[in-house]
C-alpha positions as CSV (number, residue, x, y, z in Angstrom):
1,M,0.0,0.0,0.0
2,S,1.4,3.4,-1.0
3,D,0.1,6.8,0.2
4,G,2.4,9.1,-1.7
5,K,5.9,10.3,-1.0
6,I,7.2,11.6,2.4
7,A,9.3,14.8,2.7
8,V,11.2,16.1,5.7
9,I,11.4,19.8,6.4
10,I,14.2,21.2,8.6
11,L,14.7,25.0,9.3
12,T,18.2,26.0,9.9
13,K,20.4,28.9,11.0
14,D,24.0,28.0,11.9
15,E,23.3,24.4,12.7
16,E,26.5,22.7,11.6
17,I,26.7,20.9,14.9
18,H,23.3,19.3,14.4
19,I,22.4,19.1,10.8
20,S,24.2,15.9,9.8
21,R,22.8,14.0,12.7
22,A,19.2,15.1,11.9
23,I,19.5,14.3,8.2
24,S,21.2,10.9,8.8
25,S,18.4,9.8,11.1
26,V,15.7,10.3,8.5
27,R,17.5,9.6,5.2
28,D,16.4,6.0,4.8
29,H,12.7,6.8,5.8
30,V,11.7,9.6,3.4
31,D,11.8,10.5,-0.3
32,E,13.0,14.0,0.0
33,I,14.8,16.2,2.6
34,H,14.4,19.9,2.4
35,V,16.5,22.3,4.5
36,I,15.3,25.9,4.6
37,D,18.3,27.9,5.6
38,C,18.4,31.5,6.8
39,Y,21.8,32.3,5.4
40,S,23.9,30.4,7.8
41,K,27.5,31.7,8.3
42,D,28.9,28.3,9.3
43,N,29.1,25.0,7.4
44,T,25.4,24.1,7.6
45,V,24.7,24.4,3.9
46,P,27.6,22.4,2.5
47,I,27.0,19.7,5.2
48,A,23.3,19.5,4.3
49,E,24.0,19.3,0.6
50,K,26.7,16.6,1.2
51,E,24.1,14.6,3.2
52,G,21.8,14.7,0.2
53,A,19.3,17.4,1.2
54,Y,17.7,20.1,-1.0
55,V,18.8,23.4,0.4
56,H,16.7,26.5,0.0
57,K,18.1,29.8,1.2
58,R,15.5,32.3,2.4
59,P,15.5,35.3,4.7
60,W,13.9,34.9,8.1
61,V,10.5,36.5,8.8
62,S,9.2,34.1,11.4
63,Y,9.1,30.4,12.1
64,S,5.6,30.0,10.8
65,D,6.4,32.0,7.6
66,Q,9.4,29.9,6.9
67,L,7.6,26.6,7.5
68,N,4.5,27.5,5.5
69,W,6.6,28.6,2.6
70,A,8.4,25.2,2.7
71,I,5.1,23.3,2.8
72,S,3.6,25.3,-0.1
73,H,6.7,24.8,-2.3
74,L,6.8,21.0,-2.0
75,S,6.0,19.1,-5.1
76,E,2.5,17.8,-5.7
77,D,3.5,14.1,-5.3
78,I,4.6,14.7,-1.7
79,N,1.7,13.6,0.5
80,W,3.2,13.4,4.0
81,V,5.5,15.8,5.7
82,L,7.7,15.3,8.8
83,R,8.7,18.5,10.5
84,L,12.0,18.1,12.3
85,D,14.0,20.7,14.2
86,A,17.7,20.8,13.5
87,D,18.6,19.7,17.0
88,E,16.2,16.7,16.9
89,Y,16.6,13.3,15.3
90,L,14.5,10.3,14.6
91,A,15.0,7.5,17.2
92,S,16.5,4.3,16.0
93,G,14.1,1.4,15.3
94,V,11.5,3.7,13.8
95,D,9.9,2.9,10.4
96,L,8.0,5.9,9.2
97,R,6.4,4.2,6.2
98,A,5.2,1.3,8.2
99,E,3.8,3.7,10.8
100,I,1.8,5.7,8.3
101,K,0.5,2.5,6.5
102,S,-0.7,1.0,9.8
103,H,-2.8,4.1,10.6
104,I,-4.2,4.3,7.1
105,L,-5.3,0.7,7.2
106,T,-7.4,1.3,10.3
107,C,-8.3,5.0,9.5
108,P,-8.0,5.8,5.8
109,H,-8.7,9.5,6.3
110,V,-6.1,10.2,9.0
111,Q,-4.6,13.6,8.5
112,G,-1.9,13.8,11.2
113,I,0.1,11.5,13.5
114,L,1.4,12.6,16.8
115,C,5.0,11.8,17.4
116,L,6.5,11.2,20.9
117,R,9.2,13.6,21.8
118,L,11.9,12.8,24.3
119,M,14.3,15.4,25.6
120,I,17.9,15.0,26.6
121,F,19.0,17.8,29.0
122,K,22.4,17.9,30.7
123,G,23.2,14.5,29.2
124,K,20.1,12.7,30.6
125,I,16.8,11.8,29.1
126,L,14.0,13.5,31.1
127,K,11.4,10.9,32.0
128,H,9.3,13.0,34.4
129,G,8.1,16.5,34.9
130,G,5.8,16.2,31.9
131,M,8.6,15.7,29.5
132,N,8.5,11.9,28.9
133,E,7.3,11.0,25.4
134,K,5.4,14.3,24.9
135,P,3.0,14.0,22.0
136,V,3.7,16.6,19.3
137,L,2.1,16.9,15.8
138,R,5.1,16.5,13.5
139,L,3.9,14.1,10.8
140,F,0.9,15.2,8.7
141,R,-0.5,15.3,5.2
142,R,0.8,18.2,3.2
143,K,-2.6,19.4,1.7
144,G,-4.4,21.6,4.1
145,A,-1.6,21.8,6.7
146,V,-0.7,25.3,8.0
147,C,1.5,26.6,10.8
148,D,-0.1,29.0,13.3
149,N,1.0,32.6,12.6
150,R,2.4,33.1,16.1
151,L,5.6,34.8,17.3
152,V,6.6,31.8,19.4
153,D,5.3,28.3,20.3
154,E,3.9,27.7,16.8
155,H,1.9,24.6,16.0
156,I,0.8,22.9,12.8
157,H,-3.0,23.1,12.3
158,I,-4.9,20.5,10.2
159,D,-8.6,19.9,9.7
160,G,-9.1,16.2,10.2
161,I,-8.3,13.1,12.3
162,I,-5.1,13.1,14.3
163,R,-3.9,9.9,15.9
164,T,-1.1,9.1,18.3
165,G,1.7,7.0,16.8
166,Q,4.9,5.3,18.1
167,I,7.4,7.5,16.2
168,R,9.9,8.8,18.7
169,L,11.9,12.0,18.2
170,I,14.9,12.9,20.4
171,D,15.5,16.5,21.2
172,H,19.1,16.9,22.1
173,D,20.7,20.4,21.8
174,L,24.5,20.3,21.6
175,K,25.2,24.0,21.7
176,G,25.5,24.3,25.4
177,M,23.9,26.3,28.2
178,P,25.0,29.8,27.2
179,F,23.2,29.3,23.9
180,W,20.2,27.9,25.6
181,I,20.0,30.9,27.9
182,E,20.3,33.5,25.1
183,K,17.7,31.6,23.0
184,H,15.2,31.6,25.8
185,K,15.8,35.3,26.4
186,R,14.7,35.9,22.8
187,Y,11.8,33.5,23.3
188,A,10.7,35.4,26.4
189,D,10.5,38.6,24.5
190,L,8.5,36.9,21.7
191,E,6.2,35.2,24.2
192,A,5.5,38.5,26.0
193,R,4.7,40.2,22.7
194,Q,2.4,37.3,21.7
195,Y,0.6,37.5,25.1
196,L,-0.1,41.2,24.7
197,K,-1.2,40.6,21.1
198,D,-3.6,37.9,22.3
199,C,-5.0,40.2,25.0
200,K,-6.2,42.6,22.4
201,M,-8.3,39.8,20.8
202,P,-11.6,38.9,22.5
203,W,-11.6,35.4,23.8
204,Q,-14.7,34.4,21.9
205,N,-13.1,35.5,18.6
206,T,-9.9,33.6,19.2
207,I,-9.3,30.3,17.4
208,V,-7.6,28.0,20.0
209,R,-5.9,25.3,17.9
210,N,-4.3,23.2,20.6
211,Q,-4.6,22.4,24.2
212,Q,-1.4,24.2,25.2
213,H,-2.6,27.5,23.9
214,F,-6.0,27.0,25.6
215,I,-4.4,26.3,29.0
216,K,-2.1,29.3,28.7
217,R,-4.9,31.7,27.9
218,S,-7.7,30.3,30.0
219,M,-5.7,29.3,33.1
220,Y,-2.1,30.2,33.4
221,Y,-2.3,33.8,32.4
222,K,-5.3,34.3,34.7
223,L,-2.9,33.9,37.7
224,P,-1.0,36.8,39.1
225,P,2.4,37.7,37.5
226,F,5.4,36.3,39.3
227,I,3.2,33.9,41.3
228,R,2.3,31.8,38.3
229,P,5.9,30.8,37.5
230,I,6.4,29.6,41.0
231,L,3.2,27.6,40.9
232,Y,4.1,26.2,37.5
233,F,7.6,25.2,38.8
234,M,6.0,23.4,41.8
235,F,3.5,21.6,39.4
236,R,6.3,20.4,37.1
237,Y,8.8,19.5,39.8
238,F,6.6,18.0,42.5
239,V,3.2,17.1,41.0
240,Q,4.7,15.8,37.7
241,A,7.6,14.3,39.7
242,G,10.4,16.2,37.9
243,F,12.5,15.6,41.0
244,L,12.8,11.9,39.9
245,D,15.2,13.0,37.2
246,G,17.7,14.1,39.8
247,Y,19.9,17.1,39.1
248,S,19.0,17.3,35.5
249,G,15.3,17.4,36.4
250,L,15.8,20.1,38.9
251,N,18.0,22.1,36.5
252,Y,15.4,21.9,33.7
253,A,12.4,22.6,35.9
254,Y,14.1,25.7,37.4
255,R,15.3,27.1,34.0
256,Q,12.3,26.3,31.9
257,A,9.4,26.4,34.3
258,L,10.6,29.1,36.7
259,W,13.4,31.3,35.3
260,Y,12.0,31.4,31.8
261,R,8.5,32.1,32.9
262,L,9.6,34.8,35.4
263,L,11.5,36.4,32.5
264,I,8.4,36.5,30.4
265,D,6.4,38.2,33.2
266,V,9.2,40.8,33.6
267,R,9.1,41.4,29.8
268,I,5.3,41.7,29.8
269,L,5.4,44.4,32.5
270,S,8.2,46.2,30.7
271,L,6.2,46.3,27.4
272,R,3.1,47.5,29.2
273,R,4.9,50.3,30.8
274,K,6.4,51.3,27.4
275,C,3.0,51.2,25.8
276,K,1.5,53.4,28.6
277,K,4.3,56.0,28.2
278,T,3.7,56.0,24.4
279,N,0.0,56.6,24.9
280,D,0.3,59.3,27.6
């Protein structure tokens, strides 16, 4: 049984440390590999080309703009798309074609398959704190798929049946903690801007396309600033048992659930003050 070709899309910007690993993990499972590069200054492009990928150079506007462009420029014979971040790779023992066929046999109109993402942080796979085999929509039919036009935390939206599969993706950033910190500083600014943008849109007119966005808007951001990151950290570390991952679990919960979220609240207040001064 055939259901069209499979393509992988990877967005890059100075990813020479990751790109070979990412491409090698999917090469035998897909028909085409497309790297959308934002004018990397390192060896990302020659490495990707050497690994057999089609490289498209394009200036950065946003993650969603880059991904939607890539999806829309795939050839018509591509039916399925796997979205892979440059610092991720497909776990060994995975058969993408067999996985797709198994879902089509039982549900011919399936439009998307949730992959299970595992994260390696500080050299250890996080198995607790809400991070173990987290379902993410990364494998989907090309037609009708679109990435949310958000500044951060973008998600693929499709109209149709989504099923959970057994495809595992490993998220393992090799760039080190200084890079992680600077990246999350940028994300905090984008998250704060997205939050203020969402606040201007009435709730009843907002299309909530995934559970994470719904929880953020209907629950998390209803809590007081600076209190909510503390509560979120306690939830991730104690209720979801992040402490069972030892030092790596504590480090990740502190940085991602507490420090990062506090940074977002600081940035929200800063932007609000700036807006108020502009309007006065």
